[in-house]
Backbone as CSV, one residue per row, in Angstrom:
resi,resn,N_x,N_y,N_z,CA_x,CA_y,CA_z,C_x,C_y,C_z
1,UNK,-64.097,-45.791,-46.161,-62.830,-45.776,-45.434,-62.443,-44.345,-45.138
2,UNK,-62.245,-44.117,-43.902,-61.907,-42.742,-43.512,-60.408,-42.629,-43.290
3,UNK,-59.898,-41.540,-43.641,-58.451,-41.280,-43.479,-58.256,-40.232,-42.400
4,UNK,-57.461,-40.605,-41.408,-57.214,-39.658,-40.307,-56.428,-38.467,-40.817
5,UNK,-56.897,-37.322,-40.382,-56.210,-36.089,-40.804,-54.833,-36.031,-40.157
6,UNK,-53.868,-35.715,-40.927,-52.481,-35.639,-40.436,-52.091,-34.179,-40.286
7,UNK,-51.807,-33.825,-39.045,-51.411,-32.436,-38.771,-49.895,-32.343,-38.807
8,UNK,-49.375,-31.604,-39.698,-47.902,-31.521,-39.797,-47.310,-30.833,-38.568
9,UNK,-46.179,-31.360,-38.129,-45.481,-30.758,-36.975,-44.952,-29.393,-37.363
10,UNK,-44.968,-28.471,-36.419,-44.464,-27.129,-36.741,-42.984,-27.180,-37.111
11,UNK,-42.674,-26.452,-38.099,-41.292,-26.440,-38.585,-40.386,-25.753,-37.578
12,UNK,-39.234,-26.351,-37.364,-38.254,-25.767,-36.458,-37.410,-24.747,-37.211
13,UNK,-37.289,-23.623,-36.584,-36.504,-22.575,-37.209,-35.025,-22.873,-37.007
14,UNK,-34.364,-22.964,-38.086,-32.923,-23.181,-38.012,-32.229,-21.890,-37.590
15,UNK,-31.118,-22.054,-36.947,-30.365,-20.871,-36.553,-29.882,-20.970,-35.119
16,UNK,-29.480,-19.839,-34.547,-28.924,-19.789,-33.200,-30.000,-20.067,-32.159
17,UNK,-29.727,-20.916,-31.168,-30.713,-21.184,-30.113,-30.961,-19.930,-29.294
18,UNK,-32.141,-19.836,-28.704,-32.444,-18.634,-27.912,-31.488,-18.505,-26.732
19,UNK,-31.138,-17.256,-26.398,-30.213,-16.990,-25.305,-30.937,-17.135,-23.976
20,UNK,-30.283,-17.787,-23.052,-30.863,-17.959,-21.728,-30.853,-16.643,-20.974
21,UNK,-31.769,-16.560,-20.018,-31.832,-15.357,-19.205,-30.530,-15.195,-18.422
22,UNK,-29.985,-13.990,-18.463,-28.738,-13.708,-17.764,-27.494,-14.022,-18.564
23,UNK,-27.672,-14.666,-19.719,-26.505,-14.996,-20.544,-26.090,-13.775,-21.355
24,UNK,-24.801,-13.465,-21.354,-24.301,-12.296,-22.070,-24.049,-12.640,-23.529
25,UNK,-24.169,-11.628,-24.343,-23.807,-11.785,-25.744,-22.290,-11.835,-25.863
26,UNK,-21.768,-12.396,-26.953,-20.304,-12.438,-27.121,-19.664,-11.060,-27.053
27,UNK,-20.330,-10.062,-27.629,-19.773,-8.707,-27.609,-19.699,-8.185,-26.176
28,UNK,-20.763,-8.426,-25.402,-20.771,-7.966,-24.014,-19.708,-8.685,-23.190
29,UNK,-19.514,-9.981,-23.439,-18.494,-10.731,-22.705,-17.098,-10.214,-23.012
30,UNK,-16.839,-9.945,-24.299,-15.527,-9.414,-24.684,-15.299,-8.045,-24.045
31,UNK,-16.331,-7.192,-24.080,-16.198,-5.855,-23.489,-15.957,-5.945,-21.987
32,UNK,-16.655,-6.868,-21.319,-16.478,-7.035,-19.879,-15.060,-7.486,-19.542
33,UNK,-14.561,-8.471,-20.290,-13.220,-8.975,-20.015,-12.156,-7.923,-20.314
34,UNK,-12.335,-7.155,-21.369,-11.384,-6.083,-21.668,-11.379,-5.035,-20.559
35,UNK,-12.575,-4.710,-20.066,-12.666,-3.738,-18.973,-11.963,-4.245,-17.722
36,UNK,-12.156,-5.528,-17.400,-11.506,-6.107,-16.227,-9.990,-6.148,-16.393
37,UNK,-9.531,-6.442,-17.608,-8.087,-6.470,-17.857,-7.486,-5.085,-17.679
38,UNK,-8.150,-4.069,-18.254,-7.652,-2.694,-18.129,-7.641,-2.263,-16.663
39,UNK,-8.721,-2.574,-15.933,-8.785,-2.207,-14.517,-7.692,-2.911,-13.712
40,UNK,-7.413,-4.178,-14.041,-6.363,-4.915,-13.337,-4.992,-4.314,-13.600
41,UNK,-4.746,-3.930,-14.853,-3.460,-3.314,-15.195,-3.294,-1.995,-14.452
42,UNK,-4.366,-1.190,-14.425,-4.301,0.100,-13.729,-4.021,-0.102,-12.242
43,UNK,-4.599,-1.142,-11.647,-4.415,-1.391,-10.215,-3.046,-1.987,-9.901
44,UNK,-2.557,-2.878,-10.762,-1.328,-3.616,-10.466,-0.080,-2.867,-10.906
45,UNK,-0.156,-2.103,-11.992,1.050,-1.485,-12.554,1.787,-0.586,-11.563
46,UNK,1.113,0.319,-10.830,1.874,1.161,-9.881,2.625,0.346,-8.831
47,UNK,1.989,-0.707,-8.325,2.648,-1.550,-7.322,3.852,-2.256,-7.930
48,UNK,3.671,-2.787,-9.142,4.768,-3.473,-9.817,5.899,-2.509,-10.144
49,UNK,5.542,-1.290,-10.549,6.573,-0.289,-10.870,7.398,0.053,-9.636
50,UNK,6.742,0.241,-8.495,7.462,0.550,-7.258,8.405,-0.593,-6.888
51,UNK,7.920,-1.829,-6.978,8.742,-2.985,-6.624,9.960,-3.100,-7.531
52,UNK,9.754,-2.977,-8.843,10.866,-3.116,-9.786,11.841,-1.950,-9.681
53,UNK,11.332,-0.748,-9.455,12.215,0.411,-9.310,13.086,0.283,-8.071
54,UNK,12.556,-0.319,-7.023,13.351,-0.489,-5.803,14.521,-1.437,-6.009
55,UNK,14.482,-2.224,-7.074,15.545,-3.190,-7.356,16.489,-2.716,-8.449
56,UNK,16.387,-1.445,-8.844,17.237,-0.897,-9.902,18.258,0.079,-9.325
57,UNK,19.430,0.191,-9.968,20.382,1.234,-9.565,19.796,2.616,-9.798
58,UNK,20.355,3.609,-9.134,19.816,4.967,-9.205,19.804,5.509,-10.626
59,UNK,20.826,5.168,-11.432,20.900,5.733,-12.779,19.811,5.204,-13.699
60,UNK,19.191,4.089,-13.344,18.112,3.534,-14.158,16.738,3.725,-13.506
61,UNK,16.668,4.520,-12.456,15.433,4.616,-11.671,14.258,5.122,-12.486
62,UNK,14.500,6.060,-13.391,13.400,6.651,-14.161,13.329,6.112,-15.578
63,UNK,14.005,5.007,-15.856,13.962,4.400,-17.184,13.033,3.196,-17.171
64,UNK,12.816,2.642,-18.349,11.975,1.447,-18.476,12.796,0.165,-18.458
65,UNK,14.078,0.265,-18.130,14.924,-0.931,-18.017,14.704,-1.560,-16.640
66,UNK,13.582,-2.243,-16.515,13.189,-2.737,-15.200,14.071,-3.873,-14.689
67,UNK,14.640,-4.653,-15.588,15.387,-5.834,-15.154,16.883,-5.709,-15.431
68,UNK,17.363,-4.482,-15.554,18.772,-4.267,-15.852,19.547,-4.014,-14.558
69,UNK,20.595,-4.796,-14.365,21.459,-4.653,-13.184,20.651,-4.678,-11.884
70,UNK,19.823,-5.700,-11.735,19.010,-5.831,-10.528,19.892,-5.900,-9.280
71,UNK,19.519,-5.148,-8.259,20.328,-5.062,-7.047,19.439,-4.751,-5.844
72,UNK,19.957,-5.053,-4.653,19.234,-4.713,-3.418,19.936,-3.573,-2.685
73,UNK,20.786,-2.841,-3.403,21.552,-1.774,-2.760,20.641,-0.696,-2.180
74,UNK,19.483,-0.471,-2.808,18.560,0.536,-2.270,18.070,0.150,-0.882
75,UNK,17.857,-1.130,-0.663,17.393,-1.591,0.643,18.506,-1.495,1.688
76,UNK,19.712,-1.888,1.309,20.821,-1.815,2.266,21.151,-0.370,2.624
77,UNK,21.132,0.515,1.623,21.396,1.931,1.907,20.294,2.537,2.765
78,UNK,19.068,2.096,2.531,17.945,2.600,3.324,18.130,2.259,4.801
79,UNK,18.545,1.042,5.074,18.719,0.608,6.461,19.938,1.266,7.107
80,UNK,21.029,1.394,6.350,22.285,1.894,6.921,22.346,3.414,7.011
81,UNK,21.817,4.102,6.007,22.058,5.544,5.884,20.903,6.413,6.356
82,UNK,19.795,5.831,6.733,18.651,6.628,7.181,18.157,6.112,8.533
83,UNK,17.168,6.805,9.069,16.551,6.404,10.340,15.321,5.530,10.107
84,UNK,15.363,4.720,9.041,14.182,3.943,8.674,13.727,3.026,9.799
85,UNK,14.643,2.343,10.446,14.259,1.421,11.517,13.610,2.161,12.684
86,UNK,14.084,3.375,12.960,13.451,4.191,14.004,12.042,4.583,13.590
87,UNK,11.894,5.012,12.333,10.562,5.363,11.837,9.639,4.151,11.885
88,UNK,10.181,3.001,11.517,9.383,1.774,11.520,8.919,1.448,12.937
89,UNK,9.825,1.554,13.901,9.448,1.284,15.288,8.400,2.247,15.803
90,UNK,8.552,3.535,15.467,7.544,4.519,15.882,6.179,4.185,15.297
91,UNK,6.158,3.788,14.027,4.886,3.463,13.377,4.254,2.222,13.982
92,UNK,5.074,1.231,14.317,4.543,0.013,14.932,3.898,0.328,16.279
93,UNK,4.565,1.144,17.083,4.019,1.503,18.401,2.712,2.276,18.257
94,UNK,2.717,3.294,17.393,1.533,4.141,17.237,0.385,3.360,16.617
95,UNK,0.669,2.593,15.561,-0.391,1.818,14.910,-0.905,0.717,15.830
96,UNK,-0.001,0.086,16.589,-0.433,-0.963,17.507,-1.345,-0.436,18.600
97,UNK,-0.950,0.669,19.231,-1.798,1.264,20.266,-3.123,1.741,19.685
98,UNK,-3.080,2.342,18.503,-4.310,2.822,17.868,-5.249,1.667,17.559
99,UNK,-4.686,0.534,17.163,-5.510,-0.627,16.839,-6.150,-1.218,18.089
100,UNK,-5.350,-1.442,19.120,-5.873,-2.051,20.353,-6.927,-1.155,21.001
101,UNK,-6.603,0.119,21.173,-7.557,1.040,21.791,-8.766,1.264,20.893
102,UNK,-8.537,1.326,19.576,-9.652,1.523,18.650,-10.640,0.378,18.698
103,UNK,-10.134,-0.852,18.752,-11.019,-2.017,18.842,-11.798,-1.997,20.155
104,UNK,-11.125,-1.701,21.260,-11.796,-1.706,22.564,-12.874,-0.629,22.639
105,UNK,-12.526,0.598,22.269,-13.490,1.701,22.367,-14.647,1.494,21.396
106,UNK,-14.356,1.063,20.171,-15.411,0.863,19.177,-16.346,-0.263,19.588
107,UNK,-15.780,-1.358,20.109,-16.608,-2.495,20.503,-17.499,-2.146,21.691
108,UNK,-16.943,-1.506,22.703,-17.756,-1.154,23.869,-18.814,-0.110,23.518
109,UNK,-18.448,0.860,22.680,-19.428,1.869,22.262,-20.535,1.241,21.442
110,UNK,-20.159,0.415,20.468,-21.159,-0.239,19.633,-22.088,-1.129,20.430
111,UNK,-21.541,-1.851,21.409,-22.373,-2.731,22.232,-23.322,-1.931,23.110
112,UNK,-22.828,-0.859,23.705,-23.678,-0.033,24.571,-24.835,0.569,23.790
113,UNK,-24.553,1.077,22.592,-25.607,1.693,21.786,-26.574,0.640,21.266
114,UNK,-26.078,-0.558,20.996,-26.934,-1.623,20.480,-27.860,-2.202,21.544
115,UNK,-27.389,-2.284,22.788,-28.130,-3.028,23.801,-28.858,-2.159,24.827
116,UNK,-28.398,-0.938,25.062,-28.959,-0.145,26.154,-29.654,1.099,25.625
117,UNK,-30.625,1.549,26.400,-31.305,2.810,26.116,-30.856,3.843,27.141
118,UNK,-30.449,4.992,26.663,-29.990,6.052,27.565,-30.231,7.390,26.893
119,UNK,-30.364,8.454,27.663,-30.610,9.778,27.081,-29.459,10.194,26.158
120,UNK,-29.824,10.740,25.012,-28.818,11.210,24.066,-28.245,10.131,23.173
121,UNK,-28.850,8.944,23.180,-28.333,7.844,22.369,-28.347,8.190,20.887
122,UNK,-29.477,8.668,20.393,-29.570,9.018,18.978,-28.632,10.175,18.640
123,UNK,-28.569,11.160,19.530,-27.670,12.282,19.286,-26.213,11.859,19.239
124,UNK,-25.838,10.896,20.091,-24.466,10.390,20.086,-24.127,9.751,18.753
125,UNK,-25.022,8.907,18.250,-24.736,8.224,16.994,-24.679,9.199,15.828
126,UNK,-25.556,10.210,15.844,-25.502,11.211,14.779,-24.231,12.045,14.876
127,UNK,-23.797,12.315,16.089,-22.541,13.056,16.255,-21.366,12.266,15.700
128,UNK,-21.330,10.970,15.991,-20.268,10.129,15.444,-20.298,10.121,13.923
129,UNK,-21.497,10.119,13.366,-21.617,10.099,11.909,-21.185,11.420,11.294
130,UNK,-21.586,12.523,11.905,-21.271,13.842,11.351,-19.771,14.100,11.368
131,UNK,-19.063,13.578,12.368,-17.618,13.817,12.432,-16.880,13.240,11.235
132,UNK,-17.488,12.274,10.554,-16.840,11.681,9.386,-16.970,12.546,8.138
133,UNK,-17.752,13.608,8.209,-18.003,14.435,7.033,-16.976,15.545,6.850
134,UNK,-16.139,15.781,7.863,-15.183,16.881,7.780,-13.850,16.384,7.243
135,UNK,-13.279,17.058,6.259,-11.980,16.646,5.719,-10.844,16.994,6.667
136,UNK,-9.692,16.412,6.388,-8.514,16.647,7.229,-8.145,18.122,7.260
137,UNK,-8.291,18.807,6.127,-7.907,20.219,6.056,-8.689,21.076,7.042
138,UNK,-9.912,20.664,7.365,-10.732,21.415,8.319,-10.368,21.058,9.756
139,UNK,-10.024,19.811,10.000,-9.820,19.335,11.366,-8.399,19.508,11.879
140,UNK,-7.421,19.568,10.984,-6.031,19.482,11.435,-5.630,20.664,12.318
141,UNK,-6.100,21.877,12.008,-5.714,23.047,12.805,-6.317,22.993,14.208
142,UNK,-7.636,22.791,14.371,-8.166,22.712,15.744,-7.604,21.540,16.538
143,UNK,-7.400,20.392,15.887,-6.817,19.257,16.612,-5.386,19.569,17.025
144,UNK,-4.647,20.247,16.157,-3.275,20.640,16.505,-3.278,21.568,17.719
145,UNK,-4.197,22.525,17.737,-4.268,23.451,18.875,-4.610,22.722,20.171
146,UNK,-5.518,21.753,20.084,-5.886,20.984,21.277,-4.694,20.176,21.778
147,UNK,-4.018,19.485,20.860,-2.866,18.680,21.261,-1.736,19.549,21.797
148,UNK,-1.574,20.735,21.218,-0.533,21.644,21.696,-0.830,22.113,23.116
149,UNK,-2.091,22.432,23.389,-2.455,22.877,24.741,-2.302,21.762,25.768
150,UNK,-2.391,20.500,25.309,-2.219,19.359,26.212,-0.767,18.896,26.292
151,UNK,0.110,19.540,25.532,1.515,19.147,25.528,1.780,17.834,24.823
152,UNK,0.960,17.492,23.832,1.076,16.205,23.150,1.632,16.317,21.739
153,UNK,2.086,17.512,21.343,2.751,17.637,20.052,4.122,16.973,20.142
154,UNK,4.483,16.259,19.101,5.752,15.522,19.053,5.780,14.375,20.061
155,UNK,4.581,13.888,20.413,4.452,12.756,21.322,3.603,11.678,20.651
156,UNK,3.978,10.402,20.771,3.157,9.341,20.176,1.712,9.364,20.663
157,UNK,1.503,9.727,21.929,0.138,9.753,22.469,-0.748,10.720,21.704
158,UNK,-0.186,11.837,21.249,-0.975,12.792,20.478,-1.483,12.196,19.186
159,UNK,-0.622,11.452,18.482,-1.056,10.813,17.237,-2.054,9.697,17.510
160,UNK,-1.841,8.929,18.572,-2.772,7.844,18.894,-4.168,8.399,19.148
161,UNK,-4.271,9.449,19.951,-5.572,10.061,20.229,-6.199,10.602,18.952
162,UNK,-5.387,11.217,18.113,-5.899,11.755,16.851,-6.436,10.648,15.961
163,UNK,-5.708,9.556,15.852,-6.166,8.455,15.006,-7.421,7.792,15.566
164,UNK,-7.559,7.793,16.879,-8.792,7.262,17.466,-9.990,8.118,17.084
165,UNK,-9.796,9.438,17.019,-10.908,10.304,16.612,-11.308,10.059,15.163
166,UNK,-10.400,9.501,14.367,-10.703,9.207,12.968,-11.392,7.858,12.828
167,UNK,-10.859,6.843,13.495,-11.330,5.477,13.266,-12.530,5.082,14.122
168,UNK,-12.598,5.562,15.364,-13.645,5.096,16.281,-15.058,5.425,15.803
169,UNK,-15.357,6.637,15.298,-16.742,6.896,14.877,-17.252,5.908,13.839
170,UNK,-16.466,5.649,12.800,-16.893,4.693,11.772,-17.000,3.287,12.350
171,UNK,-15.988,2.868,13.105,-15.977,1.511,13.634,-17.083,1.292,14.664
172,UNK,-17.417,2.322,15.445,-18.505,2.184,16.417,-19.837,1.970,15.706
173,UNK,-20.069,2.713,14.630,-21.273,2.506,13.829,-21.313,1.084,13.285
174,UNK,-20.198,0.624,12.749,-20.160,-0.710,12.170,-20.365,-1.786,13.230
175,UNK,-19.728,-1.644,14.384,-19.884,-2.630,15.439,-21.299,-2.624,15.999
176,UNK,-21.929,-1.451,16.042,-23.317,-1.386,16.492,-24.203,-2.210,15.565
177,UNK,-24.013,-2.058,14.257,-24.778,-2.860,13.312,-24.492,-4.340,13.445
178,UNK,-23.245,-4.694,13.737,-22.908,-6.104,13.899,-23.549,-6.678,15.159
179,UNK,-23.489,-5.943,16.261,-24.097,-6.433,17.504,-25.614,-6.557,17.371
180,UNK,-26.215,-5.730,16.521,-27.662,-5.833,16.307,-28.057,-7.178,15.711
181,UNK,-27.131,-7.839,15.011,-27.442,-9.134,14.390,-27.296,-10.295,15.369
182,UNK,-26.710,-10.052,16.530,-26.544,-11.109,17.541,-27.794,-11.146,18.420
183,UNK,-28.451,-12.291,18.552,-29.711,-12.359,19.314,-29.549,-11.873,20.747
184,UNK,-30.549,-11.141,21.206,-30.527,-10.646,22.584,-30.712,-11.773,23.603
185,UNK,-31.205,-12.920,23.142,-31.360,-14.043,24.062,-30.025,-14.455,24.680
186,UNK,-28.932,-14.200,23.967,-27.613,-14.525,24.521,-27.320,-13.640,25.728
187,UNK,-27.684,-12.357,25.628,-27.514,-11.461,26.779,-28.376,-11.923,27.950
188,UNK,-29.598,-12.335,27.636,-30.494,-12.783,28.697,-29.968,-14.042,29.374
189,UNK,-29.367,-14.936,28.594,-28.798,-16.149,29.204,-27.632,-15.796,30.119
190,UNK,-26.873,-14.770,29.750,-25.788,-14.321,30.621,-26.309,-13.764,31.931
191,UNK,-27.412,-13.008,31.870,-28.007,-12.473,33.090,-28.516,-13.602,33.981
192,UNK,-29.103,-14.638,33.359,-29.594,-15.777,34.136,-28.446,-16.477,34.850
193,UNK,-27.287,-16.525,34.191,-26.113,-17.177,34.790,-25.395,-16.286,35.791
194,UNK,-25.906,-15.075,36.015,-25.327,-14.194,37.015,-24.201,-13.310,36.523
195,UNK,-24.054,-13.170,35.206,-23.001,-12.319,34.663,-23.429,-10.858,34.684
196,UNK,-22.482,-9.985,34.909,-22.737,-8.550,34.790,-22.847,-8.190,33.312
197,UNK,-23.361,-6.996,32.984,-23.407,-6.600,31.569,-22.041,-6.665,30.893
198,UNK,-20.985,-6.217,31.595,-19.658,-6.298,30.988,-19.195,-7.747,30.873
199,UNK,-19.533,-8.575,31.862,-19.185,-9.989,31.782,-19.872,-10.668,30.617
200,UNK,-21.143,-10.327,30.393,-21.858,-10.870,29.244,-21.197,-10.432,27.941
201,UNK,-20.861,-9.160,27.882,-20.189,-8.627,26.692,-18.856,-9.326,26.452
202,UNK,-18.070,-9.505,27.497,-16.715,-10.028,27.350,-16.708,-11.535,27.074
203,UNK,-17.575,-12.283,27.776,-17.511,-13.742,27.687,-18.404,-14.332,26.603
204,UNK,-19.531,-13.696,26.337,-20.498,-14.294,25.422,-20.575,-13.592,24.068
205,UNK,-20.571,-12.266,24.086,-20.808,-11.520,22.853,-19.539,-11.382,22.012
206,UNK,-18.434,-11.008,22.646,-17.198,-10.788,21.883,-16.752,-12.012,21.082
207,UNK,-16.819,-13.237,21.638,-16.425,-14.392,20.822,-17.261,-14.552,19.558
208,UNK,-18.501,-14.062,19.577,-19.349,-14.138,18.388,-19.112,-12.977,17.433
209,UNK,-18.361,-11.997,17.878,-18.165,-10.778,17.084,-16.793,-10.718,16.429
210,UNK,-16.132,-11.857,16.276,-14.785,-11.858,15.705,-14.710,-11.227,14.310
211,UNK,-15.668,-11.488,13.406,-15.576,-10.819,12.098,-15.618,-9.301,12.204
212,UNK,-16.513,-8.776,13.031,-16.579,-7.330,13.206,-15.331,-6.767,13.856
213,UNK,-14.780,-7.494,14.818,-13.545,-7.049,15.462,-12.384,-7.050,14.482
214,UNK,-12.363,-8.029,13.572,-11.292,-8.087,12.575,-11.342,-6.883,11.649
215,UNK,-12.545,-6.511,11.216,-12.679,-5.335,10.355,-12.275,-4.073,11.103
216,UNK,-12.702,-3.969,12.352,-12.340,-2.804,13.160,-10.833,-2.708,13.347
217,UNK,-10.197,-3.834,13.641,-8.743,-3.838,13.819,-8.036,-3.460,12.526
218,UNK,-8.498,-3.997,11.415,-7.864,-3.698,10.127,-8.009,-2.223,9.780
219,UNK,-9.203,-1.685,9.952,-9.429,-0.273,9.626,-8.613,0.639,10.540
220,UNK,-8.576,0.318,11.818,-7.807,1.138,12.761,-6.319,1.089,12.442
221,UNK,-5.830,-0.090,12.086,-4.407,-0.230,11.766,-4.048,0.540,10.502
222,UNK,-4.842,0.383,9.454,-4.544,1.066,8.196,-4.638,2.578,8.370
223,UNK,-5.603,3.036,9.156,-5.730,4.474,9.411,-4.458,5.041,10.022
224,UNK,-3.884,4.343,10.985,-2.683,4.835,11.662,-1.420,4.566,10.859
225,UNK,-1.367,3.443,10.155,-0.140,3.031,9.476,0.180,3.910,8.269
226,UNK,-0.823,4.299,7.515,-0.554,5.018,6.276,-0.907,6.489,6.296
227,UNK,-1.275,7.031,7.451,-1.696,8.434,7.520,-0.488,9.360,7.400
228,UNK,-0.651,10.466,6.657,0.459,11.369,6.362,0.276,12.744,6.998
229,UNK,-0.907,13.342,6.850,-1.095,14.753,7.204,-0.826,15.015,8.683
230,UNK,-1.504,14.280,9.564,-1.316,14.507,10.998,0.100,14.126,11.439
231,UNK,0.618,13.028,10.896,1.962,12.592,11.277,3.009,13.634,10.907
232,UNK,2.835,14.272,9.760,3.796,15.286,9.321,3.670,16.570,10.128
233,UNK,2.448,16.904,10.539,2.233,18.159,11.262,2.577,18.045,12.742
234,UNK,2.362,16.875,13.334,2.508,16.720,14.779,3.892,16.248,15.217
235,UNK,4.635,15.592,14.325,5.908,14.989,14.708,7.061,15.699,14.010
236,UNK,8.071,16.091,14.785,9.234,16.811,14.268,10.496,16.111,14.758
237,UNK,11.512,16.058,13.885,12.760,15.399,14.256,12.798,13.972,13.760
238,UNK,13.943,13.557,13.209,14.054,12.219,12.631,13.720,11.119,13.630
239,UNK,14.060,11.324,14.885,13.840,10.276,15.885,12.367,10.130,16.262
240,UNK,11.526,11.078,15.872,10.104,11.033,16.223,9.196,10.735,15.040
241,UNK,9.735,10.743,13.835,8.910,10.586,12.645,8.356,9.172,12.537
242,UNK,7.206,9.070,11.896,6.666,7.777,11.498,7.107,7.495,10.068
243,UNK,6.707,6.351,9.544,7.113,5.990,8.187,6.579,6.973,7.158
244,UNK,5.337,7.410,7.349,4.750,8.353,6.394,5.525,9.660,6.365
245,UNK,5.932,10.137,7.527,6.727,11.357,7.573,8.136,11.143,7.067
246,UNK,8.706,9.963,7.343,10.054,9.674,6.887,10.177,9.616,5.383
247,UNK,9.134,9.157,4.705,9.174,9.097,3.241,9.390,10.468,2.617
248,UNK,8.912,11.499,3.271,9.061,12.840,2.715,10.511,13.310,2.724
249,UNK,11.371,12.647,3.481,12.787,12.997,3.505,13.469,12.698,2.173
250,UNK,12.856,11.839,1.377,13.465,11.456,0.103,13.063,12.377,-1.042
251,UNK,12.283,13.399,-0.756,11.852,14.356,-1.780,12.238,15.752,-1.317
252,UNK,12.905,16.495,-2.186,13.270,17.879,-1.879,13.097,18.732,-3.121
253,UNK,13.565,19.985,-3.052,13.360,20.901,-4.168,14.177,20.526,-5.394
254,UNK,15.131,19.630,-5.218,15.984,19.245,-6.341,15.526,17.961,-7.027
255,UNK,14.605,17.258,-6.440,14.129,16.019,-7.039,13.808,14.984,-5.978
256,UNK,13.700,13.745,-6.423,13.345,12.643,-5.528,14.400,11.549,-5.607
257,UNK,14.672,10.934,-4.477,15.569,9.780,-4.423,14.717,8.521,-4.621
258,UNK,14.516,8.162,-5.886,13.561,7.119,-6.213,13.949,5.767,-5.633
259,UNK,15.225,5.452,-5.632,15.643,4.147,-5.128,15.281,3.923,-3.676
260,UNK,15.787,4.744,-2.752,15.431,4.552,-1.338,13.934,4.727,-1.066
261,UNK,13.295,5.646,-1.782,11.878,5.892,-1.527,11.029,4.691,-1.930
262,UNK,11.322,4.084,-3.081,10.549,2.909,-3.490,10.872,1.706,-2.610
263,UNK,12.127,1.586,-2.175,12.476,0.495,-1.259,11.717,0.640,0.059
264,UNK,11.651,1.864,0.567,10.894,2.102,1.795,9.412,1.811,1.590
265,UNK,8.888,2.167,0.427,7.472,1.925,0.147,7.155,0.436,0.160
266,UNK,8.050,-0.368,-0.403,7.837,-1.818,-0.404,7.834,-2.363,1.020
267,UNK,8.792,-1.928,1.828,8.864,-2.412,3.210,7.679,-1.934,4.040
268,UNK,7.192,-0.737,3.751,6.024,-0.226,4.466,4.782,-1.043,4.140
269,UNK,4.686,-1.519,2.894,3.491,-2.249,2.466,3.417,-3.652,3.060
270,UNK,4.550,-4.213,3.465,4.558,-5.601,3.939,3.707,-5.795,5.195
271,UNK,3.857,-4.983,6.260,2.995,-5.190,7.436,1.509,-5.040,7.124
272,UNK,1.162,-4.060,6.286,-0.247,-3.886,5.926,-0.773,-5.111,5.188
273,UNK,0.052,-5.677,4.294,-0.362,-6.878,3.569,-0.528,-8.062,4.515
274,UNK,0.368,-8.186,5.486,0.263,-9.284,6.448,-0.989,-9.161,7.308
275,UNK,-1.294,-7.950,7.739,-2.514,-7.734,8.524,-3.744,-8.083,7.695
276,UNK,-3.725,-7.696,6.411,-4.858,-8.016,5.541,-5.004,-9.524,5.365
277,UNK,-3.894,-10.226,5.127,-3.963,-11.672,4.949,-4.481,-12.353,6.211
278,UNK,-4.090,-11.834,7.368,-4.540,-12.417,8.628,-6.036,-12.204,8.843
279,UNK,-6.538,-11.056,8.416,-7.929,-10.694,8.714,-8.885,-10.928,7.561
280,UNK,-8.385,-11.340,6.383,-9.234,-11.339,5.199,-10.434,-12.279,5.304
281,UNK,-10.281,-13.410,5.995,-11.402,-14.343,6.075,-12.569,-13.776,6.869
282,UNK,-12.291,-12.744,7.684,-13.352,-12.123,8.476,-13.856,-10.816,7.867
283,UNK,-13.124,-10.253,6.887,-13.445,-8.906,6.433,-14.812,-8.826,5.766
284,UNK,-15.078,-9.721,4.808,-16.345,-9.660,4.076,-17.512,-9.918,5.016
285,UNK,-17.381,-10.936,5.872,-18.449,-11.247,6.830,-18.700,-10.087,7.774
286,UNK,-17.627,-9.506,8.288,-17.773,-8.413,9.246,-18.381,-7.182,8.637
287,UNK,-17.944,-6.805,7.435,-18.462,-5.585,6.817,-19.906,-5.757,6.381
288,UNK,-20.254,-6.942,5.844,-21.637,-7.158,5.424,-22.568,-7.248,6.624
289,UNK,-22.131,-7.907,7.691,-22.975,-8.001,8.888,-23.141,-6.646,9.543
290,UNK,-22.092,-5.843,9.535,-22.180,-4.522,10.141,-23.059,-3.570,9.381
291,UNK,-23.370,-3.906,8.124,-24.213,-3.037,7.312,-25.668,-3.473,7.299
292,UNK,-25.995,-4.593,7.983,-27.362,-5.101,7.931,-28.313,-4.205,8.687
293,UNK,-27.922,-3.844,9.905,-28.776,-3.008,10.742,-27.987,-1.808,11.194
294,UNK,-28.669,-0.795,11.636,-27.990,0.381,12.131,-28.919,1.535,12.185
């Protein structure tokens, strides 16, 4: 009688199961969450401080009594006692024109560079790129001299042109990359249908480029809406100031008027937030598509 050999099953090691690939250790997870919490506090606290300070009386402006004697007097005084509404209107006009013209110039430039071959094409794109490397401190004096010779100092047109020189180079590069992702067969179908190059661009290509246009509009608007250096140097007189220049009226050699200044800051942030909310669904798509080719 033969007895079959019995092979014992390998013993299972008791203890913690093996960690899956990509799974973080508890220590790493805790460290990550703590880092995110700290980063969130750093990002949110200044905004929250400005909002709460704008709702406090002047005597509590620099204290930590954020919810003591809450009032909107800073907002009412801002509207009644300053030229805030004039500054707001100036900023809306300048930012609006900068956005519309910036989108048009950037889109047409990006499309031309993406679709056509012409002498100096590479040099043009490199020139647009190089202009982004110079800081404001280097550019403000020559731009001021140019605007002064053209009689555009203290004129909205001077600021609009200046902001276009800031936003268009970056946006043209981005739009060029976005147009590169749109098949050229669409242009060819437009030619077959008898459309001119501009007709093809306007009727067929632009509707497909909404994400890129949204990013361009947002960048152009933010560039003009929150810019300080050029606005302060080019515009003189309360009736000509933009919001960025008007904010400086609340700071002098004796201190700062925290109540009106924080109230103005909150009101200034509202249009930018609304523009972001309107364009946010296109921002990620537009920026990622614009970075694919170029």
